[in-house]
TORKOL-4160 file (C-alpha; in steps of 0.2 Angstrom, whole numbers, padded with zeros to 4 digits, m for minus):
413
<pt num="1" X="0001" Y="m0002" Z="m0001"/>
<pt num="2" X="0005" Y="0017" Z="m0003"/>
<pt num="3" X="0009" Y="0028" Z="0013"/>
<pt num="4" X="0006" Y="0046" Z="0004"/>
<pt num="5" X="m0006" Y="0058" Z="0016"/>
<pt num="6" X="m0010" Y="0075" Z="0009"/>
<pt num="7" X="m0024" Y="0086" Z="0014"/>
<pt num="8" X="m0039" Y="0089" Z="0001"/>
<pt num="9" X="m0057" Y="0092" Z="0004"/>
<pt num="10" X="m0069" Y="0082" Z="0008"/>
<pt num="11" X="m0057" Y="0079" Z="0024"/>
<pt num="12" X="m0058" Y="0089" Z="0036"/>
<pt num="13" X="m0046" Y="0095" Z="0052"/>
<pt num="14" X="m0056" Y="0095" Z="0070"/>
<pt num="15" X="m0061" Y="0114" Z="0072"/>
<pt num="16" X="m0051" Y="0115" Z="0091"/>
<pt num="17" X="m0033" Y="0104" Z="0091"/>
<pt num="18" X="m0037" Y="0094" Z="0110"/>
<pt num="19" X="m0018" Y="0090" Z="0113"/>
<pt num="20" X="m0024" Y="0084" Z="0131"/>
<pt num="21" X="m0035" Y="0070" Z="0124"/>
<pt num="22" X="m0028" Y="0053" Z="0118"/>
<pt num="23" X="m0027" Y="0050" Z="0099"/>
<pt num="24" X="m0037" Y="0037" Z="0090"/>
<pt num="25" X="m0032" Y="0031" Z="0073"/>
<pt num="26" X="m0047" Y="0021" Z="0065"/>
<pt num="27" X="m0040" Y="0011" Z="0049"/>
<pt num="28" X="m0059" Y="0007" Z="0039"/>
<pt num="29" X="m0060" Y="m0002" Z="0020"/>
<pt num="30" X="m0073" Y="0011" Z="0018"/>
<pt num="31" X="m0082" Y="0026" Z="0027"/>
<pt num="32" X="m0097" Y="0024" Z="0016"/>
<pt num="33" X="m0113" Y="0020" Z="0024"/>
<pt num="34" X="m0115" Y="0004" Z="0033"/>
<pt num="35" X="m0117" Y="m0005" Z="0047"/>
<pt num="36" X="m0099" Y="m0003" Z="0056"/>
<pt num="37" X="m0096" Y="0015" Z="0049"/>
<pt num="38" X="m0113" Y="0020" Z="0058"/>
<pt num="39" X="m0110" Y="0012" Z="0074"/>
<pt num="40" X="m0093" Y="0021" Z="0075"/>
<pt num="41" X="m0101" Y="0038" Z="0070"/>
<pt num="42" X="m0113" Y="0035" Z="0084"/>
<pt num="43" X="m0099" Y="0032" Z="0097"/>
<pt num="44" X="m0088" Y="0045" Z="0092"/>
<pt num="45" X="m0101" Y="0059" Z="0093"/>
<pt num="46" X="m0106" Y="0052" Z="0110"/>
<pt num="47" X="m0087" Y="0054" Z="0117"/>
<pt num="48" X="m0087" Y="0071" Z="0114"/>
<pt num="49" X="m0070" Y="0077" Z="0116"/>
<pt num="50" X="m0062" Y="0064" Z="0128"/>
<pt num="51" X="m0052" Y="0058" Z="0111"/>
<pt num="52" X="m0045" Y="0065" Z="0097"/>
<pt num="53" X="m0050" Y="0053" Z="0080"/>
<pt num="54" X="m0040" Y="0052" Z="0063"/>
<pt num="55" X="m0050" Y="0042" Z="0051"/>
<pt num="56" X="m0041" Y="0033" Z="0035"/>
<pt num="57" X="m0054" Y="0025" Z="0022"/>
<pt num="58" X="m0046" Y="0015" Z="0013"/>
<pt num="59" X="m0056" Y="0013" Z="m0003"/>
<pt num="60" X="m0058" Y="0033" Z="m0002"/>
<pt num="61" X="m0079" Y="0034" Z="0002"/>
<pt num="62" X="m0081" Y="0043" Z="0017"/>
<pt num="63" X="m0099" Y="0045" Z="0014"/>
<pt num="64" X="m0104" Y="0041" Z="0031"/>
<pt num="65" X="m0093" Y="0059" Z="0036"/>
<pt num="66" X="m0109" Y="0068" Z="0039"/>
<pt num="67" X="m0116" Y="0058" Z="0052"/>
<pt num="68" X="m0102" Y="0067" Z="0062"/>
<pt num="69" X="m0106" Y="0080" Z="0073"/>
<pt num="70" X="m0099" Y="0095" Z="0068"/>
<pt num="71" X="m0092" Y="0099" Z="0083"/>
<pt num="72" X="m0082" Y="0080" Z="0085"/>
<pt num="73" X="m0063" Y="0082" Z="0085"/>
<pt num="74" X="m0060" Y="0073" Z="0069"/>
<pt num="75" X="m0046" Y="0072" Z="0054"/>
<pt num="76" X="m0048" Y="0065" Z="0038"/>
<pt num="77" X="m0035" Y="0058" Z="0027"/>
<pt num="78" X="m0036" Y="0052" Z="0009"/>
<pt num="79" X="m0032" Y="0034" Z="0004"/>
<pt num="80" X="m0018" Y="0028" Z="m0003"/>
<pt num="81" X="m0015" Y="0031" Z="m0021"/>
<pt num="82" X="m0010" Y="0016" Z="m0027"/>
<pt num="83" X="m0006" Y="m0002" Z="m0021"/>
<pt num="84" X="0013" Y="m0009" Z="m0020"/>
<pt num="85" X="0019" Y="m0024" Z="m0014"/>
<pt num="86" X="0017" Y="m0035" Z="0002"/>
<pt num="87" X="0036" Y="m0026" Z="0008"/>
<pt num="88" X="0033" Y="m0011" Z="0001"/>
<pt num="89" X="0014" Y="m0011" Z="0007"/>
<pt num="90" X="0017" Y="m0014" Z="0027"/>
<pt num="91" X="0034" Y="m0002" Z="0026"/>
<pt num="92" X="0021" Y="0013" Z="0022"/>
<pt num="93" X="0008" Y="0007" Z="0034"/>
<pt num="94" X="0022" Y="0008" Z="0047"/>
<pt num="95" X="0029" Y="0024" Z="0042"/>
<pt num="96" X="0012" Y="0032" Z="0042"/>
<pt num="97" X="0008" Y="0026" Z="0060"/>
<pt num="98" X="0026" Y="0033" Z="0067"/>
<pt num="99" X="0021" Y="0049" Z="0057"/>
<pt num="100" X="0002" Y="0051" Z="0068"/>
<pt num="101" X="0008" Y="0041" Z="0084"/>
<pt num="102" X="m0008" Y="0037" Z="0088"/>
<pt num="103" X="m0012" Y="0032" Z="0107"/>
<pt num="104" X="m0023" Y="0019" Z="0099"/>
<pt num="105" X="m0025" Y="0011" Z="0082"/>
<pt num="106" X="m0043" Y="0005" Z="0079"/>
<pt num="107" X="m0043" Y="m0008" Z="0062"/>
<pt num="108" X="m0059" Y="m0013" Z="0056"/>
<pt num="109" X="m0063" Y="m0029" Z="0047"/>
<pt num="110" X="m0054" Y="m0040" Z="0035"/>
<pt num="111" X="m0051" Y="m0025" Z="0022"/>
<pt num="112" X="m0039" Y="m0017" Z="0035"/>
<pt num="113" X="m0031" Y="m0033" Z="0043"/>
<pt num="114" X="m0015" Y="m0029" Z="0034"/>
<pt num="115" X="m0015" Y="m0013" Z="0045"/>
<pt num="116" X="m0015" Y="m0023" Z="0059"/>
<pt num="117" X="m0002" Y="m0036" Z="0054"/>
<pt num="118" X="0010" Y="m0022" Z="0050"/>
<pt num="119" X="0007" Y="m0017" Z="0068"/>
<pt num="120" X="0010" Y="m0035" Z="0076"/>
<pt num="121" X="0027" Y="m0037" Z="0067"/>
<pt num="122" X="0034" Y="m0023" Z="0078"/>
<pt num="123" X="0019" Y="m0013" Z="0086"/>
<pt num="124" X="0021" Y="0004" Z="0085"/>
<pt num="125" X="0004" Y="0008" Z="0094"/>
<pt num="126" X="m0006" Y="m0002" Z="0106"/>
<pt num="127" X="m0019" Y="m0009" Z="0095"/>
<pt num="128" X="m0038" Y="m0015" Z="0095"/>
<pt num="129" X="m0046" Y="m0024" Z="0080"/>
<pt num="130" X="m0065" Y="m0022" Z="0077"/>
<pt num="131" X="m0073" Y="m0039" Z="0066"/>
<pt num="132" X="m0093" Y="m0034" Z="0062"/>
<pt num="133" X="m0095" Y="m0048" Z="0051"/>
<pt num="134" X="m0092" Y="m0055" Z="0035"/>
<pt num="135" X="m0094" Y="m0053" Z="0016"/>
<pt num="136" X="m0103" Y="m0064" Z="0004"/>
<pt num="137" X="m0087" Y="m0076" Z="0002"/>
<pt num="138" X="m0087" Y="m0081" Z="0022"/>
<pt num="139" X="m0105" Y="m0081" Z="0022"/>
<pt num="140" X="m0105" Y="m0101" Z="0024"/>
<pt num="141" X="m0088" Y="m0103" Z="0031"/>
<pt num="142" X="m0070" Y="m0096" Z="0036"/>
<pt num="143" X="m0057" Y="m0098" Z="0022"/>
<pt num="144" X="m0042" Y="m0107" Z="0028"/>
<pt num="145" X="m0030" Y="m0094" Z="0020"/>
<pt num="146" X="m0039" Y="m0081" Z="0029"/>
<pt num="147" X="m0041" Y="m0090" Z="0046"/>
<pt num="148" X="m0024" Y="m0093" Z="0047"/>
<pt num="149" X="m0018" Y="m0073" Z="0043"/>
<pt num="150" X="m0030" Y="m0068" Z="0056"/>
<pt num="151" X="m0023" Y="m0080" Z="0068"/>
<pt num="152" X="m0005" Y="m0070" Z="0065"/>
<pt num="153" X="m0010" Y="m0053" Z="0063"/>
<pt num="154" X="m0021" Y="m0051" Z="0079"/>
<pt num="155" X="m0009" Y="m0063" Z="0089"/>
<pt num="156" X="m0003" Y="m0046" Z="0097"/>
<pt num="157" X="m0017" Y="m0035" Z="0099"/>
<pt num="158" X="m0026" Y="m0029" Z="0114"/>
<pt num="159" X="m0042" Y="m0034" Z="0110"/>
<pt num="160" X="m0053" Y="m0040" Z="0097"/>
<pt num="161" X="m0073" Y="m0033" Z="0097"/>
<pt num="162" X="m0086" Y="m0042" Z="0091"/>
<pt num="163" X="m0104" Y="m0038" Z="0088"/>
<pt num="164" X="m0112" Y="m0057" Z="0092"/>
<pt num="165" X="m0111" Y="m0072" Z="0099"/>
<pt num="166" X="m0108" Y="m0080" Z="0085"/>
<pt num="167" X="m0092" Y="m0071" Z="0080"/>
<pt num="168" X="m0084" Y="m0075" Z="0098"/>
<pt num="169" X="m0085" Y="m0093" Z="0095"/>
<pt num="170" X="m0076" Y="m0091" Z="0076"/>
<pt num="171" X="m0063" Y="m0079" Z="0086"/>
<pt num="172" X="m0059" Y="m0091" Z="0099"/>
<pt num="173" X="m0062" Y="m0108" Z="0091"/>
<pt num="174" X="m0057" Y="m0102" Z="0073"/>
<pt num="175" X="m0042" Y="m0087" Z="0076"/>
<pt num="176" X="m0037" Y="m0098" Z="0092"/>
<pt num="177" X="m0038" Y="m0082" Z="0102"/>
<pt num="178" X="m0039" Y="m0083" Z="0120"/>
<pt num="179" X="m0055" Y="m0079" Z="0129"/>
<pt num="180" X="m0049" Y="m0063" Z="0139"/>
<pt num="181" X="m0043" Y="m0056" Z="0121"/>
<pt num="182" X="m0062" Y="m0056" Z="0114"/>
<pt num="183" X="m0071" Y="m0043" Z="0119"/>
<pt num="184" X="m0093" Y="m0043" Z="0114"/>
<pt num="185" X="m0102" Y="m0025" Z="0112"/>
<pt num="186" X="m0117" Y="m0029" Z="0104"/>
<pt num="187" X="m0122" Y="m0015" Z="0094"/>
<pt num="188" X="m0136" Y="m0004" Z="0101"/>
<pt num="189" X="m0148" Y="0009" Z="0093"/>
<pt num="190" X="m0157" Y="0025" Z="0098"/>
<pt num="191" X="m0174" Y="0017" Z="0106"/>
<pt num="192" X="m0183" Y="0030" Z="0106"/>
<pt num="193" X="m0181" Y="0037" Z="0090"/>
<pt num="194" X="m0186" Y="0022" Z="0083"/>
<pt num="195" X="m0202" Y="0018" Z="0092"/>
<pt num="196" X="m0211" Y="0036" Z="0087"/>
<pt num="197" X="m0230" Y="0033" Z="0082"/>
<pt num="198" X="m0233" Y="0036" Z="0062"/>
<pt num="199" X="m0232" Y="0053" Z="0057"/>
<pt num="200" X="m0249" Y="0054" Z="0045"/>
<pt num="201" X="m0240" Y="0073" Z="0038"/>
<pt num="202" X="m0227" Y="0059" Z="0032"/>
<pt num="203" X="m0235" Y="0046" Z="0025"/>
<pt num="204" X="m0225" Y="0036" Z="0013"/>
<pt num="205" X="m0230" Y="0032" Z="m0003"/>
<pt num="206" X="m0229" Y="0013" Z="0000"/>
<pt num="207" X="m0244" Y="0016" Z="0014"/>
<pt num="208" X="m0257" Y="0001" Z="0013"/>
<pt num="209" X="m0273" Y="0000" Z="0007"/>
<pt num="210" X="m0287" Y="0000" Z="0021"/>
<pt num="211" X="m0286" Y="m0019" Z="0026"/>
<pt num="212" X="m0268" Y="m0024" Z="0017"/>
<pt num="213" X="m0253" Y="m0028" Z="0026"/>
<pt num="214" X="m0235" Y="m0023" Z="0025"/>
<pt num="215" X="m0221" Y="m0034" Z="0025"/>
<pt num="216" X="m0205" Y="m0024" Z="0027"/>
<pt num="217" X="m0184" Y="m0027" Z="0022"/>
<pt num="218" X="m0173" Y="m0014" Z="0024"/>
<pt num="219" X="m0154" Y="m0012" Z="0020"/>
<pt num="220" X="m0145" Y="m0011" Z="0006"/>
<pt num="221" X="m0147" Y="m0020" Z="m0013"/>
<pt num="222" X="m0131" Y="m0032" Z="m0012"/>
<pt num="223" X="m0130" Y="m0051" Z="m0015"/>
<pt num="224" X="m0128" Y="m0056" Z="0004"/>
<pt num="225" X="m0146" Y="m0049" Z="0011"/>
<pt num="226" X="m0151" Y="m0063" Z="m0003"/>
<pt num="227" X="m0168" Y="m0054" Z="m0008"/>
<pt num="228" X="m0171" Y="m0065" Z="m0023"/>
<pt num="229" X="m0175" Y="m0078" Z="m0010"/>
<pt num="230" X="m0188" Y="m0066" Z="m0001"/>
<pt num="231" X="m0195" Y="m0061" Z="m0019"/>
<pt num="232" X="m0197" Y="m0081" Z="m0021"/>
<pt num="233" X="m0203" Y="m0084" Z="m0004"/>
<pt num="234" X="m0217" Y="m0068" Z="m0007"/>
<pt num="235" X="m0223" Y="m0076" Z="m0022"/>
<pt num="236" X="m0225" Y="m0093" Z="m0016"/>
<pt num="237" X="m0237" Y="m0087" Z="m0001"/>
<pt num="238" X="m0255" Y="m0094" Z="m0002"/>
<pt num="239" X="m0267" Y="m0084" Z="m0013"/>
<pt num="240" X="m0278" Y="m0074" Z="m0001"/>
<pt num="241" X="m0265" Y="m0064" Z="0008"/>
<pt num="242" X="m0271" Y="m0045" Z="0006"/>
<pt num="243" X="m0251" Y="m0039" Z="0007"/>
<pt num="244" X="m0238" Y="m0031" Z="m0002"/>
<pt num="245" X="m0219" Y="m0031" Z="0001"/>
<pt num="246" X="m0209" Y="m0018" Z="0004"/>
<pt num="247" X="m0189" Y="m0016" Z="0000"/>
<pt num="248" X="m0183" Y="0000" Z="0009"/>
<pt num="249" X="m0161" Y="0004" Z="0001"/>
<pt num="250" X="m0153" Y="0005" Z="m0015"/>
<pt num="251" X="m0140" Y="m0004" Z="m0020"/>
<pt num="252" X="m0131" Y="m0013" Z="m0036"/>
<pt num="253" X="m0144" Y="m0026" Z="m0036"/>
<pt num="254" X="m0160" Y="m0017" Z="m0038"/>
<pt num="255" X="m0162" Y="m0019" Z="m0057"/>
<pt num="256" X="m0159" Y="m0039" Z="m0057"/>
<pt num="257" X="m0171" Y="m0038" Z="m0042"/>
<pt num="258" X="m0186" Y="m0026" Z="m0051"/>
<pt num="259" X="m0184" Y="m0040" Z="m0066"/>
<pt num="260" X="m0184" Y="m0054" Z="m0056"/>
<pt num="261" X="m0199" Y="m0048" Z="m0045"/>
<pt num="262" X="m0210" Y="m0046" Z="m0065"/>
<pt num="263" X="m0204" Y="m0063" Z="m0070"/>
<pt num="264" X="m0213" Y="m0071" Z="m0052"/>
<pt num="265" X="m0228" Y="m0060" Z="m0057"/>
<pt num="266" X="m0228" Y="m0049" Z="m0041"/>
<pt num="267" X="m0221" Y="m0034" Z="m0048"/>
<pt num="268" X="m0238" Y="m0024" Z="m0044"/>
<pt num="269" X="m0237" Y="m0030" Z="m0024"/>
<pt num="270" X="m0218" Y="m0026" Z="m0021"/>
<pt num="271" X="m0212" Y="m0008" Z="m0020"/>
<pt num="272" X="m0193" Y="m0003" Z="m0021"/>
<pt num="273" X="m0191" Y="0015" Z="m0010"/>
<pt num="274" X="m0174" Y="0016" Z="m0015"/>
<pt num="275" X="m0163" Y="0025" Z="m0001"/>
<pt num="276" X="m0172" Y="0033" Z="0015"/>
<pt num="277" X="m0163" Y="0045" Z="0024"/>
<pt num="278" X="m0176" Y="0044" Z="0037"/>
<pt num="279" X="m0179" Y="0025" Z="0040"/>
<pt num="280" X="m0191" Y="0027" Z="0058"/>
<pt num="281" X="m0205" Y="0037" Z="0047"/>
<pt num="282" X="m0207" Y="0020" Z="0037"/>
<pt num="283" X="m0205" Y="0007" Z="0051"/>
<pt num="284" X="m0221" Y="0013" Z="0060"/>
<pt num="285" X="m0231" Y="0007" Z="0045"/>
<pt num="286" X="m0225" Y="m0011" Z="0041"/>
<pt num="287" X="m0234" Y="m0025" Z="0051"/>
<pt num="288" X="m0219" Y="m0039" Z="0049"/>
<pt num="289" X="m0201" Y="m0037" Z="0045"/>
<pt num="290" X="m0192" Y="m0050" Z="0034"/>
<pt num="291" X="m0174" Y="m0055" Z="0034"/>
<pt num="292" X="m0166" Y="m0067" Z="0022"/>
<pt num="293" X="m0148" Y="m0062" Z="0022"/>
<pt num="294" X="m0135" Y="m0076" Z="0019"/>
<pt num="295" X="m0123" Y="m0067" Z="0030"/>
<pt num="296" X="m0126" Y="m0056" Z="0047"/>
<pt num="297" X="m0121" Y="m0053" Z="0063"/>
<pt num="298" X="m0134" Y="m0042" Z="0075"/>
<pt num="299" X="m0142" Y="m0031" Z="0059"/>
<pt num="300" X="m0148" Y="m0014" Z="0063"/>
<pt num="301" X="m0163" Y="m0015" Z="0053"/>
<pt num="302" X="m0169" Y="m0030" Z="0066"/>
<pt num="303" X="m0163" Y="m0019" Z="0078"/>
<pt num="304" X="m0175" Y="m0004" Z="0072"/>
<pt num="305" X="m0188" Y="m0014" Z="0070"/>
<pt num="306" X="m0188" Y="m0020" Z="0085"/>
<pt num="307" X="m0188" Y="m0003" Z="0093"/>
<pt num="308" X="m0203" Y="0002" Z="0083"/>
<pt num="309" X="m0211" Y="m0012" Z="0090"/>
<pt num="310" X="m0213" Y="m0023" Z="0075"/>
<pt num="311" X="m0212" Y="m0044" Z="0073"/>
<pt num="312" X="m0198" Y="m0050" Z="0061"/>
<pt num="313" X="m0199" Y="m0067" Z="0051"/>
<pt num="314" X="m0182" Y="m0071" Z="0047"/>
<pt num="315" X="m0168" Y="m0086" Z="0043"/>
<pt num="316" X="m0158" Y="m0093" Z="0055"/>
<pt num="317" X="m0141" Y="m0082" Z="0055"/>
<pt num="318" X="m0127" Y="m0071" Z="0065"/>
<pt num="319" X="m0136" Y="m0068" Z="0082"/>
<pt num="320" X="m0153" Y="m0066" Z="0076"/>
<pt num="321" X="m0163" Y="m0078" Z="0084"/>
<pt num="322" X="m0152" Y="m0070" Z="0102"/>
<pt num="323" X="m0159" Y="m0054" Z="0099"/>
<pt num="324" X="m0178" Y="m0057" Z="0097"/>
<pt num="325" X="m0188" Y="m0057" Z="0112"/>
<pt num="326" X="m0191" Y="m0076" Z="0116"/>
<pt num="327" X="m0212" Y="m0079" Z="0107"/>
<pt num="328" X="m0203" Y="m0072" Z="0091"/>
<pt num="329" X="m0189" Y="m0084" Z="0090"/>
<pt num="330" X="m0199" Y="m0097" Z="0084"/>
<pt num="331" X="m0202" Y="m0087" Z="0068"/>
<pt num="332" X="m0182" Y="m0089" Z="0066"/>
<pt num="333" X="m0181" Y="m0101" Z="0052"/>
<pt num="334" X="m0166" Y="m0114" Z="0044"/>
<pt num="335" X="m0158" Y="m0103" Z="0031"/>
<pt num="336" X="m0160" Y="m0110" Z="0015"/>
<pt num="337" X="m0176" Y="m0118" Z="0020"/>
<pt num="338" X="m0190" Y="m0107" Z="0010"/>
<pt num="339" X="m0206" Y="m0116" Z="0013"/>
<pt num="340" X="m0204" Y="m0114" Z="0032"/>
<pt num="341" X="m0197" Y="m0096" Z="0030"/>
<pt num="342" X="m0216" Y="m0094" Z="0019"/>
<pt num="343" X="m0225" Y="m0104" Z="0032"/>
<pt num="344" X="m0218" Y="m0093" Z="0047"/>
<pt num="345" X="m0222" Y="m0077" Z="0036"/>
<pt num="346" X="m0238" Y="m0082" Z="0034"/>
<pt num="347" X="m0243" Y="m0087" Z="0050"/>
<pt num="348" X="m0238" Y="m0070" Z="0058"/>
<pt num="349" X="m0248" Y="m0061" Z="0045"/>
<pt num="350" X="m0263" Y="m0072" Z="0050"/>
<pt num="351" X="m0263" Y="m0066" Z="0067"/>
<pt num="352" X="m0265" Y="m0049" Z="0072"/>
<pt num="353" X="m0263" Y="m0052" Z="0092"/>
<pt num="354" X="m0246" Y="m0063" Z="0091"/>
<pt num="355" X="m0240" Y="m0048" Z="0080"/>
<pt num="356" X="m0244" Y="m0037" Z="0093"/>
<pt num="357" X="m0238" Y="m0049" Z="0107"/>
<pt num="358" X="m0221" Y="m0050" Z="0100"/>
<pt num="359" X="m0220" Y="m0031" Z="0095"/>
<pt num="360" X="m0220" Y="m0027" Z="0112"/>
<pt num="361" X="m0211" Y="m0040" Z="0120"/>
<pt num="362" X="m0197" Y="m0036" Z="0103"/>
<pt num="363" X="m0198" Y="m0018" Z="0110"/>
<pt num="364" X="m0194" Y="m0022" Z="0128"/>
<pt num="365" X="m0181" Y="m0034" Z="0123"/>
<pt num="366" X="m0171" Y="m0021" Z="0112"/>
<pt num="367" X="m0174" Y="m0007" Z="0127"/>
<pt num="368" X="m0165" Y="m0020" Z="0140"/>
<pt num="369" X="m0151" Y="m0027" Z="0128"/>
<pt num="370" X="m0146" Y="m0015" Z="0114"/>
<pt num="371" X="m0151" Y="0003" Z="0120"/>
<pt num="372" X="m0138" Y="0016" Z="0112"/>
<pt num="373" X="m0132" Y="0021" Z="0130"/>
<pt num="374" X="m0127" Y="0005" Z="0134"/>
<pt num="375" X="m0115" Y="0002" Z="0116"/>
<pt num="376" X="m0110" Y="0019" Z="0117"/>
<pt num="377" X="m0105" Y="0016" Z="0138"/>
<pt num="378" X="m0095" Y="0000" Z="0133"/>
<pt num="379" X="m0083" Y="0008" Z="0121"/>
<pt num="380" X="m0080" Y="0023" Z="0132"/>
<pt num="381" X="m0075" Y="0011" Z="0145"/>
<pt num="382" X="m0062" Y="0000" Z="0132"/>
<pt num="383" X="m0056" Y="0016" Z="0124"/>
<pt num="384" X="m0052" Y="0024" Z="0141"/>
<pt num="385" X="m0043" Y="0009" Z="0147"/>
<pt num="386" X="m0034" Y="0005" Z="0132"/>
<pt num="387" X="m0028" Y="0022" Z="0132"/>
<pt num="388" X="m0021" Y="0024" Z="0149"/>
<pt num="389" X="m0003" Y="0022" Z="0156"/>
<pt num="390" X="0002" Y="0028" Z="0138"/>
<pt num="391" X="0022" Y="0027" Z="0141"/>
<pt num="392" X="0022" Y="0008" Z="0147"/>
<pt num="393" X="0011" Y="0001" Z="0136"/>
<pt num="394" X="0016" Y="0010" Z="0120"/>
<pt num="395" X="0032" Y="0013" Z="0118"/>
<pt num="396" X="0029" Y="0019" Z="0096"/>
<pt num="397" X="0018" Y="0033" Z="0103"/>
<pt num="398" X="0023" Y="0050" Z="0108"/>
<pt num="399" X="0015" Y="0057" Z="0127"/>
<pt num="400" X="0002" Y="0072" Z="0127"/>
<pt num="401" X="0014" Y="0080" Z="0135"/>
<pt num="402" X="0027" Y="0078" Z="0122"/>
<pt num="403" X="0014" Y="0080" Z="0106"/>
<pt num="404" X="0010" Y="0096" Z="0114"/>
<pt num="405" X="0027" Y="0103" Z="0116"/>
<pt num="406" X="0027" Y="0097" Z="0097"/>
<pt num="407" X="0013" Y="0110" Z="0094"/>
<pt num="408" X="0021" Y="0124" Z="0104"/>
<pt num="409" X="0036" Y="0123" Z="0094"/>
<pt num="410" X="0027" Y="0122" Z="0078"/>
<pt num="411" X="0018" Y="0133" Z="0083"/>
<pt num="412" X="0031" Y="0146" Z="0088"/>
<pt num="413" X="0040" Y="0144" Z="0073"/>
């Protein structure tokens, strides 16, 4: 990887340098809008000026920066301009880390594993790796070469943070990490935000007729979301249900999904909304949320639906079964069993009392176990304890006092 660092739009500096706060250097494969990126913007916003942050998106996509508070002390770096061989790439990574001398390095997912490896060779900074899930290539099983590389790259990291019990098992069993090194921090959401009643002034274009039920699906339209499976299941439902399928999101699969709906003869009962910035305005209109992904851990769409008091019909993926209230778990079906999924969906749609009871149970469950405050508190504790005792545990990082002296020297000219 190249290590050229320059400054240009859309990258920005924190308006006020906070020299007495710890510097955290985040390396994301992408900082486009997605699960882990949205999660970390929430964390950064709630940490205030307790830490400073430098964010590097290796693909140059910084779309999620718009979710950061204008007061958040964040610096964005442009991505590497070229790829190099492994040796030169690792050298460039190490040079960049030495240049910035962070108190803590955070790397995210497989796409940033080279940065974890470069720091493991001879640690420059204390390091935490966050793994939030896998792409389609590892949806059903771990790739052996990646398993081996993770074992090496994460051998000397301080912590590996995961959002699900499923990932805890993989980290311990496959990556051979000690139990004390693996930290489980479940995702959290603003439960109040997603529990609002429908706003009649913001009635969406996909609102049902007087008796029509709505099945909703939320997420980017990518292959791993397996929305073709959902379309086929919807088409296979017993005739007689007055129901519409609403798919919220955008992505590269939209055209092929629309064509699939036409081929299945259900296009008149399927609505593709495209991207909705305020998903909380759509959720109150849904009767059921459906999830058919091939790979997930703790999907935000499910948490949001739970906070909105909605029942869920899902395939058994990641921690979805554990996330739901106990009564809802009977509506989680085997991953590739389309008939079981159709039957679960029909049972849920046929009984309004069950939907109401499960929706209320989900709302209580998500507030108790997946609140935003709970998640932020866990990250704050982790980051605080990991940046203490700087000199003893992080010989490559400058102390805050040393950085302050350097800043004054530069300022004095």
